[in-house]
C-alpha positions in Angstrom: 27.7 58.3 22.1 31.1 58.8 20.3 33.6 57.2 22.3 37.2 58.9 22.3 39.7 56.5 20.6 42.8 58.5 22.1 42.3 57.2 25.7 45.0 55.1 26.9 43.1 53.6 29.4 39.1 52.5 30.0 38.3 52.7 33.4 36.4 55.7 33.2 34.0 54.4 30.6 31.6 51.4 31.0 32.5 48.0 28.8 29.0 47.9 27.7 29.5 51.5 25.6 33.0 50.2 24.3 31.0 47.9 22.3 29.0 49.7 20.3 30.1 52.4 17.7 28.1 55.6 17.0 24.3 55.3 16.1 23.8 52.2 17.5 21.7 50.8 20.2 23.5 48.3 22.9 22.2 44.7 23.2 24.1 42.7 25.8 25.4 39.6 25.2 26.7 36.8 27.0 30.0 37.6 25.9 29.2 41.7 27.6 27.4 40.6 30.5 30.6 40.0 32.9 29.7 41.6 36.0 33.8 42.0 37.4 36.4 44.4 35.5 38.2 42.5 33.2 41.6 41.8 32.6 43.6 44.2 30.9 45.2 43.2 27.7 49.0 43.2 27.3 50.4 43.7 24.0 52.7 40.8 23.4 53.2 38.3 20.7 51.6 35.6 22.6 48.9 37.6 23.5 47.9 39.1 19.9 48.3 35.5 18.2 45.8 33.6 20.4 43.7 35.1 17.2 40.0 34.0 17.5 40.5 33.1 20.9 40.7 37.1 21.8 39.0 38.5 18.7 36.2 35.6 18.5 34.6 34.2 15.2 32.1 35.9 13.0 29.1 35.7 12.9 28.0 33.6 9.7 25.2 31.8 7.6 22.2 34.4 8.5 19.1 33.8 7.3 15.7 35.2 7.9 12.5 33.0 9.3 10.4 33.3 6.3 8.1 35.5 8.0 10.6 37.7 9.0 10.0 37.5 12.8 13.6 36.1 13.6 17.1 36.0 12.0 19.5 32.8 13.1 23.2 32.7 12.4 26.0 30.1 13.4 28.3 31.7 15.7 30.8 30.2 18.6 31.9 32.4 21.6 35.8 33.3 21.8 36.5 31.1 24.7 35.0 27.8 23.5 37.5 25.1 22.1 38.9 26.4 18.6 37.9 23.0 17.0 34.6 23.2 18.2 32.0 23.1 16.0 29.9 26.4 15.4 26.2 26.4 16.9 22.9 27.9 15.8 21.9 31.2 17.5 18.5 32.8 17.0 17.3 36.5 17.7 14.1 38.4 17.2 13.5 40.9 14.5 13.8 43.7 16.9 17.0 42.4 18.3 15.8 40.7 21.8 15.8 37.2 22.6 19.3 36.3 21.8 19.4 32.4 22.3 22.0 29.1 21.4 20.0 26.8 19.7 20.2 23.3 20.6 21.4 20.6 19.0 18.0 18.9 18.8 16.7 22.5 17.7 19.1 22.9 15.1 17.9 19.8 13.5 14.7 20.2 13.8 13.7 23.7 13.6 16.2 25.8 12.6 15.9 26.7 9.0 18.6 25.5 6.5 21.5 27.3 5.5 20.8 26.6 1.9 18.5 24.8 -0.6 15.7 26.0 -2.6 12.7 28.2 -1.4 9.3 26.7 -3.2 7.4 29.7 -5.2 4.6 30.2 -2.9 7.6 30.7 0.0 6.2 28.0 2.0 8.9 25.3 1.4 12.5 24.8 1.5 13.7 21.8 -0.1 17.5 20.9 0.7 20.0 18.3 1.3 21.8 17.2 4.5 24.3 14.4 4.9 23.3 12.5 1.0 19.6 12.7 2.1 16.9 15.4 0.9 14.7 17.1 3.5 11.7 19.6 3.1 11.5 22.5 5.8 7.7 23.8 6.2 8.1 27.7 7.2 4.9 28.1 9.0 5.4 25.0 11.9 9.5 25.0 11.5 9.5 21.8 10.8 11.0 19.1 8.3 10.5 16.0 7.0 12.5 14.0 5.5 12.1 12.6 1.7 14.6 10.1 1.0 16.4 7.7 2.9 19.0 5.8 0.5 22.8 4.2 0.5 23.5 6.7 -2.5 23.6 10.4 -2.2 20.7 12.8 -3.4 22.3 16.5 -4.0 21.3 19.6 -5.5 17.3 19.1 -4.3 15.2 22.1 -6.3 11.4 22.5 -6.8 10.3 22.5 -10.7 8.7 25.1 -11.9 4.6 24.5 -10.9 6.5 23.1 -7.5 4.7 20.0 -7.2 7.9 17.7 -8.0 11.1 17.8 -6.3 14.3 17.3 -8.5 17.8 15.7 -7.3 20.8 14.6 -8.4 21.7 10.7 -7.6 24.9 8.9 -9.3 25.0 11.8 -12.0 21.4 11.2 -13.3 18.5 13.4 -12.7 15.4 12.7 -10.8 11.7 13.8 -10.4 10.1 13.0 -6.7 6.2 13.7 -6.7 5.2 15.2 -3.6 1.8 14.3 -4.2 2.0 10.9 -5.1 5.9 10.0 -3.9 6.1 8.9 -8.1 10.3 8.4 -8.6 11.0 9.6 -12.0 14.2 9.0 -13.9 14.7 12.3 -16.4 18.3 11.2 -17.7 19.7 8.0 -18.6 23.6 9.1 -18.0 25.9 6.1 -18.0 29.9 6.9 -17.0 32.3 5.1 -19.3 29.3 3.8 -21.5 29.4 3.0 -24.7 27.2 -0.1 -25.6 27.3 -4.0 -23.9 30.5 -5.1 -22.6 30.5 -8.0 -25.6 30.2 -5.2 -28.0 32.9 -3.4 -26.6 35.7 -3.4 -29.4 39.5 -4.5 -28.7 43.1 -3.8 -30.5 43.2 -5.5 -33.8 44.8 -9.0 -32.6 41.9 -9.1 -30.1 39.3 -9.0 -32.9 40.6 -11.8 -34.7 40.4 -13.7 -31.6 37.2 -12.8 -30.8 35.8 -13.5 -34.6 38.1 -17.1 -34.9 36.1 -18.2 -31.3 32.9 -17.2 -32.3 33.6 -19.4 -36.0 35.3 -22.4 -33.8 32.5 -23.2 -30.7 29.0 -23.3 -31.0 28.8 -22.5 -27.2 30.3 -18.9 -28.0 28.0 -18.6 -30.8 25.1 -19.5 -29.1 26.1 -16.9 -26.2 26.6 -14.3 -28.8 23.3 -14.5 -30.2 21.6 -14.9 -27.1 23.2 -11.3 -26.2 22.4 -9.7 -29.2 18.8 -11.2 -29.0 18.7 -9.4 -25.3 20.2 -5.9 -26.3 17.6 -5.7 -29.5 14.5 -6.2 -26.9 16.4 -3.8 -24.1 16.4 -1.0 -27.1 12.8 -1.2 -28.1 12.0 -1.0 -24.9 13.8 2.1 -23.8 11.9 5.4 -24.1 14.9 7.8 -24.0 18.6 7.0 -25.7 21.3 6.8 -23.3 24.0 9.5 -22.7 27.5 8.1 -22.8 30.3 9.8 -20.7 33.3 8.5 -21.2 35.5 6.8 -18.2 37.0 9.8 -16.1 34.9 12.3 -16.8 32.2 13.9 -14.2 28.8 15.2 -14.4 28.7 18.4 -12.6 25.5 19.6 -12.7 22.1 18.9 -14.4 19.2 21.8 -14.8 15.3 20.2 -15.7 14.2 23.5 -18.1 11.2 25.2 -17.1 8.5 23.1 -19.1 10.1 20.0 -18.9 11.3 19.3 -21.6 15.4 19.4 -21.6 18.3 18.5 -19.3 20.9 21.1 -19.9 24.3 18.8 -18.7 27.4 19.9 -17.2 30.7 17.4 -17.6 33.9 18.0 -16.6 36.3 16.6 -18.9 39.5 15.6 -17.3 43.2 16.6 -18.5 45.4 14.3 -20.9 48.2 13.6 -19.2 48.5 16.1 -16.8 50.8 15.6 -14.0 49.8 16.2 -10.3 51.9 17.5 -7.5 52.5 16.0 -4.0 52.6 17.3 -0.9 54.5 15.0 1.7 53.0 15.1 5.0 55.5 14.2 7.8 53.9 14.7 10.6 50.7 12.1 10.7 48.9 9.2 13.1 50.5 6.6 11.0 53.9 8.0 12.2 54.8 7.7 8.4 55.4 10.2 5.4 52.0 10.4 3.9 51.6 12.0 0.7 48.7 14.8 0.3 47.6 15.0 -3.5 48.6 18.4 -4.9 47.4 20.4 -8.3 48.8 20.6 -11.8 51.0 23.4 -12.1 50.6 26.7 -14.7 50.4 25.9 -18.5 49.7 21.6 -17.4 47.0 20.2 -19.5 44.1 21.6 -18.1 40.5 19.7 -17.8 37.2 21.2 -19.8 33.9 21.7 -19.4 31.0 20.6 -21.8 27.6 21.6 -21.7 25.0 19.5 -23.7 21.2 19.7 -23.8 19.4 16.1 -23.6 16.1 16.1 -24.9 14.0 14.5 -22.0 11.6 12.6 -23.8 13.9 10.9 -26.4 17.1 11.1 -24.4 18.8 13.0 -28.0 21.6 14.9 -26.8 23.7 17.9 -28.5 26.7 19.7 -27.3 26.2 23.5 -26.7 27.4 25.5 -29.6 28.9 29.1 -28.2 29.8 30.0 -31.8 33.1 30.9 -30.9 36.2 29.9 -33.4 39.8 30.1 -33.2 41.0 33.8 -33.9 44.1 35.0 -34.5 46.5 35.6 -31.7 46.7 39.1 -29.8 49.8 40.7 -30.6 52.5 40.8 -27.6 52.6 44.1 -26.1 55.8 45.8 -25.5 55.6 47.4 -22.3 59.1 50.2 -21.3 59.6 47.4 -18.4 60.7 44.7 -21.5 62.5 47.5 -23.1 64.4 48.4 -20.1 64.9 44.3 -19.9 67.0 44.4 -22.5 70.4 44.9 -20.7 69.7 42.1 -18.3 68.6 39.8 -21.1 71.9 41.2 -22.9 74.0 40.3 -19.9 72.5 36.7 -19.5 73.4 36.0 -23.6 76.9 37.7 -23.1 76.3 40.5 -25.5 75.9 43.8 -25.1 72.5 45.5 -25.6 74.4 47.9 -28.6 75.2 44.9 -30.1 72.0 43.2 -29.5 70.2 46.1 -31.4 73.2 45.6 -34.3 72.6 42.5 -34.6 68.4 42.9 -35.1 68.9 45.6 -37.2 71.3 43.8 -39.7 70.1 41.1 -42.2 70.4 37.6 -41.7 72.6 35.5 -44.0 69.0 33.8 -44.8 67.4 37.4 -45.6 70.5 38.1 -47.9 69.7 35.0 -50.0 66.3 35.8 -50.5 64.6 33.3 -48.1 61.9 34.0 -45.7 63.0 34.9 -42.0 61.8 32.3 -39.4 58.3 33.4 -38.4 57.6 34.7 -34.6 55.6 32.8 -32.2 53.1 35.4 -33.2 53.0 35.3 -36.6 53.1 31.3 -36.3 50.2 31.5 -34.4 48.3 33.9 -36.3 48.6 32.2 -39.6 47.7 28.8 -38.1 44.6 30.2 -36.6 43.7 31.6 -40.3 44.4 28.5 -42.0 42.2 26.7 -39.0 38.8 27.2 -38.1 38.7 25.4 -35.0 36.3 25.5 -32.5 37.9 27.5 -29.5 38.3 26.3 -26.1 35.3 28.1 -24.4 33.9 27.2 -20.9 30.6 27.3 -20.7 28.3 28.5 -17.1 25.9 30.5 -14.8 22.8 28.7 -17.3 19.8 31.1 -16.0 16.3 30.5 -17.0 13.6 33.1 -17.7 10.6 33.9 -15.0 8.2 32.5 -17.8 10.7 29.2 -18.9 10.9 30.8 -22.4 14.9 31.9 -22.7 18.0 30.5 -20.9 20.6 32.5 -20.7 24.6 32.1 -19.4 28.0 33.1 -19.1 31.2 32.2 -21.2 34.9 32.8 -21.0 37.5 31.8 -22.9 40.9 29.4 -21.8 43.1 32.6 -21.8 40.1 34.2 -19.9 40.7 37.9 -22.3 37.3 37.5 -23.8 33.9 36.7 -22.0 30.4 36.6 -23.3 26.8 36.9 -22.0 24.8 34.5 -24.3 21.4 33.7 -25.6 20.5 29.5 -25.6 17.9 28.0 -27.8 17.6 24.4 -26.4 16.1 23.2 -29.6 19.1 23.6 -31.2 21.8 24.0 -28.6 22.7 27.1 -30.7 23.5 30.0 -28.7 23.7 33.7 -30.1 26.1 36.5 -28.5 24.1 39.8 -26.0 27.0 41.1 -25.0 30.7 40.3 -25.4 33.6 41.6 -22.9 37.4 41.6 -24.1 40.4 42.8 -21.9 43.7 42.8 -23.6 44.9 41.4 -19.6 42.4 39.5 -18.3 38.6 39.9 -17.5 37.8 40.1 -14.2 36.5 42.1 -11.8 34.3 42.0 -8.4 31.2 41.2 -10.2 32.2 39.0 -13.0 30.2 36.1 -12.2 26.5 38.4 -12.1 23.8 37.2 -14.1 20.6 37.6 -14.1 16.9 38.0 -15.8 14.9 41.1 -15.5 10.9 40.6 -15.2 9.8 41.6 -18.4 11.9 38.4 -19.2 13.3 40.3 -22.8 16.4 41.7 -20.6 19.2 40.0 -18.6 21.6 42.1 -16.1 25.3 41.6 -15.9 28.5 43.8 -15.1 31.4 44.9 -17.2 34.7 46.8 -16.2 34.2 48.2 -20.1 34.3 51.9 -18.2 37.1 51.0 -16.0 35.1 50.0 -12.8 32.8 47.2 -12.4 29.0 48.5 -13.2 25.6 46.9 -13.5 24.4 46.7 -17.7 21.1 45.5 -19.0 20.8 43.9 -22.5 17.6 42.9 -24.6 17.4 39.2 -26.3 16.5 41.5 -29.0 18.6 41.2 -32.3 21.0 43.6 -32.7 20.5 45.3 -29.2 23.1 47.1 -27.6 24.1 46.9 -23.7 22.5 49.4 -21.3 24.5 51.2 -18.4 23.0 51.5 -15.3 25.6 52.7 -12.6 28.2 55.0 -13.7 31.1 56.8 -11.7 34.4 56.1 -9.8 33.0 53.1 -7.7 32.6 49.4 -7.9 29.4 47.2 -8.0 29.0 43.9 -6.3 26.2 41.3 -4.8 23.6 42.4 -7.5 20.3 41.1 -6.4 16.3 41.7 -7.5 13.9 43.0 -5.1 11.3 40.6 -4.5 8.8 42.5 -6.6 11.6 42.6 -9.3 11.2 46.2 -9.6 14.5 47.4 -7.9 18.0 46.7 -7.7 19.8 45.6 -3.9 23.4 45.9 -4.1 26.6 46.7 -2.6 28.3 49.8 -3.8 32.1 51.4 -2.6 30.4 54.4 -4.0 30.8 56.2 -0.4 34.5 55.6 -0.5 36.6 53.1 -1.7 37.3 52.8 2.2 34.0 51.7 2.9 30.6 49.1 1.6 27.2 49.8 1.6 24.0 48.5 0.5 21.9 50.7 -2.4 19.0 50.4 -3.9 18.0 51.7 -7.2 15.1 51.4 -9.6 15.6 48.2 -11.9 15.7 50.8 -14.8 18.4 52.6 -13.2 18.7 55.8 -12.1 18.9 57.3 -8.7 20.9 55.5 -5.9 19.6 55.3 -2.2 22.1 54.0 0.2 20.7 52.1 3.5 23.3 51.0 6.1 24.5 54.0 7.8 27.0 52.6 9.9 30.6 53.4 9.0 32.7 50.7 7.5 32.0 47.3 5.6 28.4 45.8 5.9 27.3 42.4 4.6 23.4 42.4 4.7 20.6 39.6 4.5 17.2 41.5 3.3 14.3 40.1 5.1 11.5 38.2 3.1 9.4 41.4 4.0 12.3 43.5 2.9 11.7 45.8 5.8 14.5 44.7 7.8 18.1 44.2 7.2 20.4 41.8 9.1 24.1 43.1 9.0 27.6 41.2 9.4 29.5 44.9 9.7 32.9 45.8 11.0 35.1 48.4 11.1 38.7 49.4 11.3 39.1 48.3 15.3 36.2 46.3 15.6 35.6 43.0 14.6 32.3 41.6 12.3 29.3 41.7 14.5 26.1 41.1 13.5 23.2 44.0 13.5 19.6 44.5 12.7 18.5 47.7 11.0 15.4 48.7 9.3 16.0 49.3 5.2 14.8 52.8 5.5 17.9 55.0 4.6 20.6 55.6 7.3 18.7 54.0 9.9 20.1 53.2 13.4 21.2 49.5 13.6 21.2 47.7 17.1 24.1 45.3 17.8 23.3 41.6 18.2 27.0 40.0 19.0 30.0 41.0 20.8 32.4 38.4 19.6 36.0 39.6 21.4 37.0 38.3 25.0 36.0 41.6 27.0 40.0 41.9 27.5 40.4 42.9 23.8 38.3 46.0 24.5 40.9 46.9 27.1 43.4 48.1 25.0 43.1 51.0 22.9 43.1 49.7 18.9 43.1 52.4 16.6 41.8 53.7 13.5 44.7 53.9 11.4 45.1 56.9 9.2 44.8 56.2 5.6 47.3 58.4 3.9 47.8 59.2 0.1 51.4 58.3 -1.4 52.2 59.5 -4.8 54.0 57.1 -7.3 56.7 57.9 -9.6 54.1 57.3 -12.6 51.7 59.9 -11.1 49.5 57.9 -9.6 48.0 58.2 -6.1 48.8 55.0 -3.5 46.0 54.7 -0.9 48.1 53.7 2.7 47.4 53.0 6.2 49.8 54.5 8.3 50.9 53.4 11.7 52.3 55.9 13.5 54.4 56.1 16.8 54.0 58.6 19.6 57.8 58.3 19.7 59.3 57.6 16.6 62.6 55.7 16.5 63.6 56.6 13.0 62.7 53.0 11.6 59.8 52.0 9.7 58.4 48.5 8.2 56.6 48.2 5.0 53.8 45.1 5.4 52.5 44.0 2.0 48.9 41.3 1.8 48.9 38.9 0.0 46.6 37.6 -2.6 47.5 40.2 -4.8 43.9 41.0 -5.6 43.0 42.2 -2.4 42.1 45.5 -0.3 43.6 46.1 2.9 43.3 49.8 2.7 40.0 50.4 4.0 37.7 51.2 7.4 37.3 47.8 8.3 38.1 44.9 10.2 41.0 43.4 8.1 41.6 39.9 7.2 44.8 40.4 8.5 44.2 41.1 11.8 47.0 39.4 13.3 49.4 41.9 11.7 47.2 44.8 12.6 47.8 43.8 16.2 51.4 43.4 15.6 51.8 46.8 13.7 50.5 48.0 17.1 53.2 46.4 19.1 56.1 47.3 16.4 54.5 51.3 16.8 54.9 50.8 20.4 58.4 50.2 20.1 59.3 53.2 18.2 58.1 51.3 14.6 56.7 53.6 11.6 54.3 51.0 9.6 53.0 51.2 6.3 50.5 49.2 4.5 50.0 50.0 1.3 47.2 48.5 -1.8 49.6 48.3 -4.4 49.2 47.9 -7.9 46.9 44.6 -8.9 44.9 45.4 -5.5 40.9 45.0 -5.0 38.8 48.0 -5.2 40.5 50.7 -7.4 38.9 49.8 -10.9 40.0 47.5 -13.7 43.2 50.0 -14.8 44.9 48.9 -11.1 43.6 45.7 -11.1 45.9 44.2 -14.4 48.8 47.0 -13.7 51.0 43.6 -12.9 49.8 42.3 -16.2 52.8 40.1 -17.9 55.0 41.6 -15.0 54.7 40.5 -11.3 57.2 42.5 -9.2 57.3 45.5 -10.9 54.8 48.1 -10.6 53.6 46.2 -7.5 57.3 46.7 -6.1 57.8 50.1 -7.4 55.1 51.0 -5.5 56.7 49.8 -2.0 59.8 51.8 -2.8 57.6 55.2 -3.9 55.9 54.5 -0.1 59.4 53.9 1.5 60.4 57.3 -0.2 57.0 59.2 1.2 58.2 57.8 4.7 62.2 59.3 4.1 60.3 62.6 3.1 57.7 63.1 5.2 57.8 61.3 8.6 61.7 62.0 9.2 62.5 57.7 8.6 66.2 56.6 8.1 66.7 55.2 4.6 68.6 53.0 5.8 66.3 51.1 8.4 63.6 50.1 6.4 61.9 46.6 6.4 59.7 44.8 4.2 57.5 41.8 5.2 54.6 39.8 3.8 52.8 36.6 3.4 51.8 34.6 -0.1 52.2 37.5 -2.8 53.6 39.7 0.5 56.3 36.9 0.5 56.6 37.5 -3.1 56.8 41.0 -3.0 59.3 41.1 -0.1 62.0 38.4 -2.0 61.4 40.8 -4.9 62.3 43.9 -2.8 65.3 42.2 -1.0 67.0 40.6 -4.6 66.1 43.6 -7.0 66.0 46.7 -4.1 68.9 45.9 -2.2 69.6 49.8 -1.1 66.0 50.1 -0.4 65.4 47.7 2.3 67.9 46.3 4.9 65.6 43.6 6.1 62.7 41.3 4.9 60.3 38.8 6.2 58.8 36.1 3.1 56.3 34.3 4.5 55.3 31.5 2.6 56.0 33.0 -0.3 55.9 32.1 -4.2 59.7 31.9 -5.5 58.7 31.0 -9.0 55.5 31.5 -10.7 56.4 28.5 -13.3 55.2 26.6 -10.1 52.2 27.8 -9.2 48.5 26.9 -10.1 47.3 27.7 -13.3 44.1 29.5 -12.7 45.3 32.2 -10.5 48.9 32.7 -13.0 47.9 32.1 -16.4 45.4 35.3 -16.4 48.2 37.4 -15.4 51.6 36.1 -17.0 49.9 33.7 -19.6 51.5 30.1 -20.3 55.2 29.9 -19.4 55.7 28.0 -22.8 54.4 30.9 -24.6 55.7 33.9 -22.5 58.7 32.0 -20.3 60.2 35.8 -20.8 57.2 37.5 -18.2 57.7 34.0 -15.3 61.4 34.8 -15.5 61.5 38.2 -14.9 58.7 38.0 -12.2 60.0 35.1 -10.4 62.2 35.5 -7.3 64.4 32.7 -8.1 66.1 34.7 -11.4 67.3 37.3 -8.9 68.6 36.0 -5.7 72.1 37.1 -6.2 71.3 40.6 -5.6 70.1 39.9 -1.7 72.5 41.8 0.5 70.0 42.7 3.3 69.1 39.9 6.0 66.5 37.7 5.2 64.3 35.3 6.7 62.1 33.0 4.8 59.3 31.3 6.7 56.9 28.2 5.3 54.3 25.8 6.3 55.6 22.1 5.5 52.0 21.2 4.3 51.4 23.9 2.8 48.8 22.9 -0.4 48.8 26.3 -2.1 52.2 27.8 -2.3 54.1 24.6 -2.0 56.8 24.1 0.3 58.7 23.3 -2.5 58.9 27.1 -3.3 60.9 27.8 -0.2 62.9 24.4 -0.5 64.1 25.8 -4.2 65.1 29.1 -3.8 67.2 28.0 0.0 69.0 26.0 -2.5 69.7 28.8 -5.3 71.1 30.9 -1.7 73.4 27.8 -0.7 74.6 28.0 -4.3 75.3 31.8 -4.4 76.8 31.8 -1.2 74.7 33.6 0.4 74.9 33.8 4.3 72.9 36.3 5.6 69.4 34.2 5.4 67.4 31.8 7.2 64.5 29.4 7.0 62.2 28.3 9.4 59.7 25.4 8.7 56.5 24.9 10.6 55.5 20.9 9.9 52.0 21.1 10.8 51.2 24.0 9.0 48.9 24.5 5.8 48.9 27.8 3.5 47.1 29.5 6.7 48.2 28.7 10.1 46.0 27.1 12.3 47.7 26.7 15.7 48.6 29.5 17.6 52.2 28.2 19.3 52.8 28.0 15.1 52.1 31.7 14.3 53.8 33.2 17.7 57.0 31.3 16.8 56.8 33.3 13.3 56.0 36.6 14.4 58.8 36.3 16.8 61.4 35.6 15.0 60.4 38.7 12.5 60.5 40.7 15.3 63.9 39.7 16.5 64.8 40.2 12.5 63.8 44.3 12.7 64.8 44.8 16.1 68.3 43.2 15.1 68.6 44.8 11.8 66.6 47.9 11.7 67.5 49.1 15.2 71.5 49.4 16.0 71.7 51.9 13.2 70.1 54.5 15.6 72.9 56.1 17.5 74.6 56.5 14.7 71.9 57.7 12.2 71.0 60.5 14.7 74.6 62.3 14.5 74.5 61.6 10.1 72.9 63.1 7.7 70.0 61.0 6.4 70.1 60.0 3.1 67.9 60.0 0.1 66.3 57.1 -0.7 67.7 55.2 -4.1 64.1 54.8 -6.3 65.4 53.0 -9.1 64.7 49.3 -9.6 68.4 47.6 -9.8 
């Protein structure tokens, strides 16, 4: 049954029917079984900001029993306390018998959420609170294997299934399931390097040590005894120890299928890196306490090394990725940089014409025949050419072939402009490149970490954006083989996995629409793709062991995520298992926002969600989603669901609201993803300016009454909008904003802006704090004081800058106990009441005057 979403009341429709979209079968749950009419929802900020207490909790940890008869998952009722842990639920394959397990049942009969499944599918080995357990699927029972003070971690079966491997105190152990023999497979010593007496000190220390041994007989005897014992110990040792310097950590240990080698991943700390701290003012101790932070972008970074250790001898070799330092890529001059010449000249106190003339005239040194100073690029290139040094490359995602004869892994350069698929020879620790991925901006995409083996043990599969979209490829390990593309088109593929019999791929794809995600299957050799999920929206699937059923966590634009069960046949009906929101939620007509296309100034099409009021007041608000690389224009439940509901409140007050997927957003391919390279606040901002122009031209919005708001990256864009396009936006609310990218973290920022010490220009033109002088409209800044992501320091530094500029049309609201994502509903409510007040005060007062004047055209220039 289809439900009319235009009705303003639900009195004539039963509550149960409203819980299910078209093509689903109703399964009543505890949350939907209320016998009395639910309380009607009141659209207020306090009501919206209840968060999960209103919309409920998403089912997580979905997994099938090994016989495929039941589905287990973690879930919590919306009415339960916020800090209460999730419970474990179980439901039958046909959708019947939904019930909550007791704590004892969860501990004893529920299958673990992680772990390693044996090849015969009888057992799963897993770790729980530092001990190792076996779960027997036939009996739904667990058995404890270890009970020790030290933590045992990362358990998995050996290839023959007769032993369990695990790590303990940086070493790999094997426990026999038959005889109980525990064998240590590695001898890795942190801070090792010989006996304490043999450690070498400074020159003066060594002189004193030698003199003491010569002078005193007792010292000579003790030293002789130690040396004799060391000699005997070395003679008894079956394997050579692998010494790891103090401060290094062993991140992962993997045994080769033949048991001959252990591949160790070792993390090396960054030398001299300075870590930030976040002061915490509201504490149990009543004293200010420091929360350890992170390094800032461009500071020294830790490295990851990979070693191959011979199990029998202990001999270790560093994996050779084969990449050497190459000539630095030339800096590409963009139109934005060229246009910034005037701004740069003003900062230097010269005119652009004078600057160009000075660049054209030879310097005194050139006139005298001397070579001019080399540019940074030239210097780097020459240095790299002179030094055949090893390139800084990280190795990860090691995967062994099914027959155990080959190992493949991924590698990435520290600047993330290159990635490789490598084949590893464990005997020599050398690698050979199977596929090379390069991007002048940075390599990424939804499937960037995909790697696996095909059943012939001769080909691996991976993902690449080589043709502009994230697609699936295979490549043979034969010499000279070239990658073969299996999927193709203007859509993206992610979450790739092979079927149980290895004959076909399953993957999630946006092929049906950029606004939806569905499960597809495809032959392992490529070919026709078959869509399996039918419900519109976002479908996250877990396939049953017999591959005949799907457990789907699915959501739609106006319905939060719920668990569904469906046959894995194409386009099968799905049965809803859970209902997460409280009944009150369903008494309001939450709309499916219209998706509209906005034309950008460079001819590109921007996708947008439009909230159109029935009685427009002539004012509009643009919402800017955070994260940068995130999609928010789609037909599924938004991670910004509070904002989604807040937009209904704005819409009821007459505001038109537009929410766009600007340049840098996810879901639209490589070019859209990298559209912000070396200049954040350029195309991502002009996309919003063009969206404002669209509202004026197409929806009768007053160009003088447009506001903008967003958090994190959205807060950053809000600041750039208020500082650099003050004629476009009359008011803005910047929530937890980045104000200076040189103060953000390394992994995210260095990809987009390179390093501040190498590309300071990119950082300065991308950071709002350098443009604060342009503020003319009303600005609200909101920030949590214990934000460990975008530090509160960002807003503090900007506040000082605004004070020094004598700006008065701004205010800063602080939240003493909140991190980047707020947790307390009182904080959410306070923040959004301030936003609502801002827009009411600065966008509505112009209404009477605007009604009698001609609506001006919008200025689309950047400055």
